[in-house]
N, C-alpha and C positions, 0 to 999 in steps of 0.2 A: 443068521448069523447077527449078533448085535454088537456094534463098534464102542467100544468103551476108550475113554483117556483118560490117563491121571496125570493131573496138571500138577505138576511139582513146582512151584514157584520159588520155593528157596530149597536145595537141598537136605537141609535138616528135617524138611516135612516128611521125608521119606518114611521114617519109621511110623510116623501116623498113619500112612496109606500102606505099607507093604501088607499086613495081615489080613485087609480087605483082598488086595491082588492075589495073595494064595489062595484065597477062599473061591474068588472068579476066574483064576485060571484053572480051576479043576473042572470046569465045567465048560464044554465044547460049543455052548450057544454063545458065548461073550470072546470076542476078536480085541487083544487089549494092547494100549498103545500108552506109552509115556511121552509127556511135553514138557521140556525144561526152558523155566526163564533165565534171566540174565544172571541173577545170584552175585552182583557186582561185588568187588572190594575195591578199597581205594590204595592208590600207589602214589609213595611220594608225598602223601597228604593233599594232592592235588588232583590226579588222575582214577578216575572210575574205570577197571579192568571187568568185561563179563568173564564169567567162569564157566557160561555154558558148554563149551566145548570139553572141557577137563571133567565134566558131570556125566553128559552124557558116555562118554568112555568108560566109567566107572560101571554106569547102569548099564552097557552092552557086555561087559565083564560079566554081569550079573546073567545074564540072558534075555534081556528085556529089549523091548523092540520101542524104537525111539521113530518119533514124527515132528516135522516143525510147523504139521497143519494143527488146527484147532477147530476147524467147521465139517461138518459132515458126520459128525459122532451122535449117536443114539443117546449116550450117557456120559457125562464127565463128574470125576470124584477130585474134590481140590481140600486141600489143608486150609485154607482159607479161603475169602471169596477170591473171585475171577477177577484179573486185572483186564478191564477192556470186555466185560461180561459179552457185549455184542458180536466179539466175533467168533464166539461159540454156536451161534443159532439157536434155532427152538431144539431144546436140548435138555434131559432132566439133569440137575443139577445137585450133585451129592457132595454135602460138606461134612469134613472129618476134621474137627478142628487139630491144629499141631502142638496145641497146649490143654492143660487140663485146671488151668489156676485160676485167679480171680479177676484178672485182667476184663474189662468190659469188651476191648476191642474187636472181641471176637462177635458179641452180638451187634455191636456197635456198626460194624462194616456191613453186615446182612442188612439192616435196618436201612441204610445208605443205598443201597442197591434194590429199592423198593420194586424197581420195574422189572428184578430177575428174582423169580421164586427159586429156593433151595430146600431141600429135604436135610435137615438138621440132626446130626447124632447125635445126642449127649450122655456123660457119662452118669448122670444120675440125678436125682430128686430137687438136689440144691439148687442147681442152674436152671430148670426149669421153673421152679419157684421163684428166682430171682426175674426172670422173663417174664410171668405173668404180675409181678409187681409192678414191671414195665409196662404193662399193658398191652405186651408185644407179642402175645401169643398166638396172635395170628398173622404175623409177618413172613412165616415162613411154616412149613409143615415140621414141625419137631417130634423124633423119637426117641424114646430112653430105652438104649440098647447096652448101656455101657460103653467105654471107649474101644475099639480095637489094638490101637496104640499100646494099652496096656496088657494085652493079652500075653505075651511072653513071658511075662513074671509069673504066670501060672502054668506055663507048659513044662510038664517036668523034665529035671536035668538038661533046660535050656542053657541056664547058665553054670558055669564051675567055676565057683570061688576059688576053689584052693589053685585050680589052675592059674587062675588070674593074679591072685597073690603071688606064684612063683614068676610069673611073666614081668609084675611091674617089681620085683625084688622088694616087697613091704615084709616086715617081722611078723610073721604069723602070731605071735604072741601078746601083740598090741593091738587096741582097739583100732578102728579106722573111721576117720572124718573126713566125710566129702563136703569140699567149700564149692559151691555153684552158684554164685550170684547171677543176678540178669544183669543188663548192660546200661538200663537206663528206666528209673531209678536205680543206682547200683549202693551196694554197702562196701564196694571193693576198696574205696579209698577209707574208709572207717574201722575196716578189720586188718586192713594192711600193717598199722601200728602194734597190734597185740597178735598177730597168726604166728609168730614165732614162740611164742608163751604154749602152745600144744605141743612144741618139740621138747624133748624126746620121747615125751611121755605117749603120745600117741602117731600112729600113721597119718598122715594127712596127704588128701588124694585132692587136687585142684582141677576143676573141670568148667573154664568160661565159656560163655554164652559165643556161639558163632559171631557176632558182629562184636565182642570185644577183639576178635582177632581182625577184622576186615579194615577197620579204619573209616569205614563210610560213617556208620550212625553213632563211633564211641571213640573215644581218643586210644591209639597205639599203646599211651600209657598204663591201660588195663592188663594188657598181657607180658610188658616187657619186665615188671616187678618180678613176677611169679616164674619167668624165663628164670631171672637171675637165682632166685630162692630156691629153685628146684637144682640148679647148678651146684648150690652148696649145700644143700643137706640131703642125706639120704634118705631121711623120712619123710620128705617131701615128692611126688609126684604129681607132674602136671601134664594131663590128658593132652595129645600133640591136638593142633587145631584141625585137620584132616580128619580126625576122629569126632564126629559128629552124634554118635550114639553114647547116651550118658547111661542108659538104662544096665549094663553091664555094672558100673560101678555103683548106681543106688543100689541096685541087688546085694554088692557087695558090702557096703558102706554100714557102719553101725549106728551113725547119724549123720546129718547133714545139715550146712550152714546155709541159707541164703537169704534172699530176700522179698521182691514181688515175683520171684519166677514160679512158673508153674511146677518146676520139679518138688516145690512143697509138697503139694497135694499128690503127686506120684510116689513120693516118698509114703505120704500117707497111706495110700493104696497097699503098699506094702504091709502095713501095719508096725512101722517103726515111728519112733519118735525124733523129729528135728526140730530145728532152732530157727525162728524167725527172726529177722533184725528189721526193726521197725525204723525206718527213716524217715528223718524230719522232713523231707519232700515226698513221702510214699502217697498221700492223700492229695493226690493230681486231679484235674479237671481237664477234659477234652476239650478244644475250644469253642465246642455249642453247650458248653458247661455240664457235660456228662462226666459223671463220676471216672476214674481212670480204672477203677478196681469196684468188685461188685460187694466187696467184703472191708471195713475198716481193717488196717493193718494190725492194730492192736487189739483187735476184736478175733483175728484170723484162728482156729483152731486153740482158742485162749484153755487153758488149764488142760492142754495135752501136750501142747509144744511149747517148750520155753521161749520167752521173747527176751531180745537185745534190744535195748534203747540207747547204749555207748558202748565205744571198743571194752572198756572196762568189765562188761557183762560177759565176756568169752569164755573165759575159764569155768563160771559156777554154771553157766546157760549148758556147756557141753557135759558137765558133770551130773546136772539136773536130766538129762536128755538119755545118758547112759544109763540112770539109775532113777527109772521112774518108778513114782507110786502108783498104790494100787487105783488112786482118784484117777492119775494120769492116766492108766490104761484103760479104765472105765471110760472115759471123757473121748479117747481116740475112737474106741468101738463106736460109740454113738455118731460122733463125727464120720467115722468111714462108711458107717451103714449110710448116711445122709447124703453124703456127697458121691456116692459110686451104686450102681445096680451092675450085679452081675460078676464080680470078680472072681470069675473061673475058667478064663482062658477061651470063652466061646462067642463074647462080642461080636469077632469079625463074623463067625456064623449067622447072628442074628442081624447084623448089618445086610449081610448076602442075602438070607432070606426076606428081608424087607425090600431090598432092591428088585427080587425076583419077582414080588409081588407087586411093584410099582410099574416095572417094565412090561407085566403082562398085562397090567391097566392100559398102558399106552399104546400098545400095540395092537389090542381089541382081541 
């Protein structure tokens, strides 16, 4: 039996790993464990508090086996590069990125760990072309299988929109706008001054990044404004910080407003038109000079997703996204086909088949 470790550095990485866990758990040749990271949050603006114990409890409720060990496994599967990879020993490393956006951190982190080779599963041709453009196609073993994280979108009856509308208390006769900004750089401060103009014409769901709640990487002000707004307005629903799964809300929404977040591409995968806020600081660079995003935000999904450059663009952008032209629809289809491979709910099966092949080679 092969021992498998799912390395959960952050709890919100769980969705990127779970479909593959489901596939592997059907095979008695794999003995599966989860290892949880610290996943810290900031308390009183000063103290960092580990959330590991609480996360482990939630995973045990799901029936998963938890371990504090990192060595002694045949295979490790992660949603980002491993922290202190030497602790895991001589092991097959499978990388399933926790986001499918344009941030280059995903490939930059792999390049930085040049002494530790990964099998990297990509969502489509677009990312592989970018990696080849960098000349980095040999830094890992890349596989174009589609991304398992997206599979639930294409499982029949997996999400129940009518039930969720009732649960949230939304008006079924109004279109639903999902506001899901990143934490840094973020359009939160820009959109804040105009967000109420969406009311009462639309239902507004707000899904903040997990870091917007924790206080470690972003100010607590990122969530306090929307907590107050949701209390004052029946048309506003703020998703609780413990609910890290945005997918039911992506599936439900008619359009989305975001910035550099990977949810933009995830919304594209659904074949729906979202809105990109192009931030003045979007085109940042890492400390080594590498661009922070693989596509200039002003060009990202241009012609398919309306772009905002200032808060006053909000209402026109929402109207454009909800009433796309035929040209916008055609552009969206072309982007979707280029960005994604196999939007059929079976990416996890393809990943599992490749893992089987890799492990057979390893054990001879």
